[in-house]
C-alpha positions as a LaTeX table, in Angstrom:
\begin{tabular}{lrrr}
\hline
Residue & $x$ (\AA) & $y$ (\AA) & $z$ (\AA) \\
\hline
Met1 & 101.04 & 127.85 & 111.83 \\
Thr2 & 100.85 & 124.06 & 111.07 \\
Thr3 & 102.97 & 122.35 & 108.42 \\
Lys4 & 101.42 & 120.21 & 105.40 \\
Ser5 & 102.38 & 116.86 & 107.33 \\
Glu6 & 100.89 & 117.95 & 110.46 \\
Ala7 & 97.83 & 118.76 & 108.70 \\
Ala8 & 97.72 & 115.44 & 106.92 \\
Lys9 & 98.28 & 113.53 & 110.25 \\
Ser10 & 95.44 & 115.21 & 111.97 \\
Arg11 & 93.05 & 114.51 & 109.06 \\
Thr12 & 94.07 & 110.73 & 108.92 \\
Leu13 & 91.26 & 108.22 & 109.81 \\
Lys14 & 93.21 & 105.83 & 112.21 \\
Tyr15 & 91.81 & 102.61 & 113.43 \\
Asn16 & 93.57 & 100.06 & 115.65 \\
Asp17 & 91.08 & 97.28 & 115.44 \\
Gly18 & 92.43 & 95.60 & 112.20 \\
Ala19 & 90.28 & 94.50 & 109.39 \\
Thr20 & 86.78 & 95.19 & 111.05 \\
Gln21 & 84.64 & 97.09 & 108.42 \\
Phe22 & 87.62 & 96.96 & 106.16 \\
Arg23 & 85.82 & 97.69 & 102.91 \\
Gln24 & 83.74 & 100.43 & 104.49 \\
Arg25 & 86.81 & 102.16 & 105.93 \\
Leu26 & 88.52 & 102.23 & 102.69 \\
Ile27 & 85.63 & 103.59 & 100.86 \\
Ser28 & 84.80 & 106.29 & 103.18 \\
Ser29 & 88.56 & 107.22 & 103.18 \\
Ile30 & 88.37 & 107.56 & 99.42 \\
Leu31 & 85.10 & 109.33 & 99.55 \\
Ser32 & 86.37 & 111.87 & 102.14 \\
His33 & 89.84 & 112.37 & 100.36 \\
Arg34 & 91.30 & 111.60 & 103.73 \\
Pro35 & 94.27 & 109.04 & 104.29 \\
Leu36 & 93.58 & 105.84 & 106.29 \\
Leu37 & 95.77 & 104.16 & 108.72 \\
Leu38 & 94.65 & 100.45 & 109.74 \\
Arg39 & 96.59 & 98.72 & 112.45 \\
Asn40 & 96.43 & 95.23 & 114.08 \\
Ile41 & 95.09 & 93.50 & 111.04 \\
Arg42 & 94.79 & 90.02 & 112.37 \\
Ser43 & 98.18 & 90.56 & 114.41 \\
Asp44 & 96.99 & 88.05 & 116.92 \\
Asp45 & 96.41 & 85.12 & 114.20 \\
Leu46 & 99.68 & 83.29 & 114.59 \\
Asp47 & 99.05 & 81.10 & 111.44 \\
Ala48 & 98.18 & 83.89 & 109.00 \\
Pro49 & 98.58 & 87.33 & 110.12 \\
Gly50 & 97.75 & 90.31 & 107.93 \\
Leu51 & 95.71 & 90.73 & 104.99 \\
Arg52 & 93.77 & 88.01 & 103.25 \\
Glu53 & 93.81 & 87.52 & 99.48 \\
His54 & 90.42 & 88.95 & 98.97 \\
Glu55 & 91.35 & 91.99 & 101.04 \\
Ala56 & 94.49 & 92.55 & 98.66 \\
Ser57 & 92.50 & 92.00 & 95.36 \\
Phe58 & 90.03 & 94.72 & 96.75 \\
Leu59 & 93.14 & 97.19 & 97.33 \\
Arg60 & 94.47 & 96.50 & 93.91 \\
Leu61 & 90.94 & 97.18 & 92.40 \\
Leu62 & 90.69 & 100.54 & 94.24 \\
Asp63 & 94.39 & 101.42 & 93.23 \\
Arg64 & 93.38 & 100.87 & 89.45 \\
Met65 & 89.97 & 102.65 & 89.90 \\
Thr66 & 91.37 & 105.94 & 91.64 \\
Asn67 & 93.82 & 108.33 & 90.52 \\
Gly68 & 96.79 & 109.14 & 92.91 \\
Thr69 & 96.05 & 106.60 & 95.61 \\
Lys70 & 99.16 & 105.66 & 97.52 \\
Ile71 & 98.95 & 102.23 & 99.24 \\
Glu72 & 101.75 & 101.14 & 101.89 \\
Ile73 & 101.57 & 97.87 & 103.52 \\
Asn74 & 104.18 & 96.78 & 106.06 \\
Ala75 & 106.02 & 93.61 & 105.70 \\
Thr76 & 103.93 & 91.46 & 107.82 \\
Gly77 & 100.66 & 92.79 & 106.20 \\
Thr78 & 99.18 & 93.89 & 109.56 \\
Gln79 & 99.20 & 97.67 & 109.06 \\
Leu80 & 97.92 & 99.46 & 105.96 \\
\hline
\end{tabular}
């Protein structure tokens, strides 16, 4: 028998290629009611790694439009 956390991990949409198709992946996660994990968001950009301002604004918009959305971003903004 699997636990609730194991079931959530197996349902999680995981992408390691950063911000590629950022908006589409967020929307598909919301529509499918599945958690999303994005890694390596511009992690190779030494000047400005992580999310851009327009991407952060889009996340704030989705947070306001949805009920129960939980968004966690690491300190450098390279993982969501």
